[in-house]
C-alpha positions in Angstrom: 0.1 0.0 -0.1 1.2 3.8 -1.1 0.6 6.5 1.1 1.4 9.8 -0.5 3.4 12.2 1.7 1.9 15.8 2.3 3.9 18.7 0.8 4.8 19.7 4.3 6.6 16.3 5.1 8.6 16.5 1.7 9.8 19.9 2.4 10.5 18.4 5.8 12.1 15.4 4.4 14.1 17.6 1.9 15.1 20.1 4.7 16.7 17.0 6.7 18.5 15.6 3.8 20.1 19.0 3.6 21.2 19.4 6.7 23.0 16.0 6.5 24.8 17.2 3.6 25.8 20.4 5.0 26.9 18.4 8.0 29.0 16.0 6.1 30.5 19.0 4.1 31.6 20.5 7.2 33.0 17.2 8.8 34.8 16.6 5.6 35.2 19.6 3.3 37.9 17.9 1.2 38.6 14.0 -0.1 41.5 13.7 2.0 39.4 14.5 5.3 37.0 12.2 3.8 39.8 9.0 3.5 40.8 9.8 7.0 37.6 9.7 8.3 36.9 6.2 6.6 39.9 4.9 8.3 38.9 6.6 11.6 35.7 4.6 11.2 37.1 1.3 10.2 39.7 1.5 13.0 36.8 2.6 15.6 34.8 -0.3 14.0 37.4 -2.8 14.5 37.6 -1.8 18.6 34.0 -3.1 18.6 35.2 -6.6 17.4 34.7 -6.0 13.4 37.1 -7.6 11.2 38.0 -7.5 7.8 35.8 -9.4 5.5 38.1 -11.7 4.2 38.3 -13.2 7.7 34.6 -14.4 7.8 33.6 -17.7 8.3 33.7 -19.9 5.4 31.9 -22.8 6.3 28.0 -21.5 5.6 27.4 -20.1 9.1 25.8 -16.7 9.5 27.7 -13.5 10.7 27.0 -9.7 10.8 28.6 -7.9 8.1 29.1 -4.4 7.1 28.8 -2.9 3.5 30.1 0.8 2.2 27.0 2.5 1.8 24.6 1.2 4.1 23.9 1.9 7.9 22.8 -1.8 8.5 24.4 -4.5 10.5 23.3 -7.3 7.6 22.8 -11.0 8.4 25.2 -12.6 5.8 26.7 -15.9 4.8 29.7 -16.7 2.6 28.6 -19.6 -0.1 31.7 -21.5 -2.0 35.2 -22.3 -1.8 37.4 -18.7 -1.2 38.3 -17.0 -3.0 35.8 -17.8 -5.5 32.6 -18.0 -3.5 30.1 -15.0 -2.8 28.5 -13.4 0.1 24.7 -13.2 0.6 22.5 -11.2 2.8 19.6 -12.6 4.3 16.5 -10.7 4.7 12.9 -12.3 5.2 13.5 -15.6 3.6 15.6 -14.0 0.8 19.4 -13.7 -0.2 20.6 -10.8 -2.0 24.3 -10.4 -3.3 26.5 -8.5 -1.2 30.1 -7.0 -1.3 30.7 -6.2 2.5 33.6 -4.7 3.9 33.6 -5.8 7.7 32.2 -8.8 9.6 31.3 -9.7 13.2 30.5 -13.2 14.7 27.7 -12.6 16.9 27.3 -15.1 20.0 24.9 -17.8 19.7 
């Protein structure tokens, strides 16, 4: 079911998007500062137990995965023989191909 947005809601969403864009430009005014922030985020995520995706389980077991360009922590599996297999995000009984950058094995 589609619910149309009222023009006031659209304007509010556009204003929020513009404010977020301005915040990013302020935090990272140039490419070098954006790369530095990416490195800082990657390093900080390692503090929370995230690891480079190449070290993920390759036995078909599930793990959480992070993808560049997404804010989600996705359920994921690696299918196939390394390094020729593929990563798959698991969502509501479906699987989507993925290119994650980090993983973390969650407690059972």
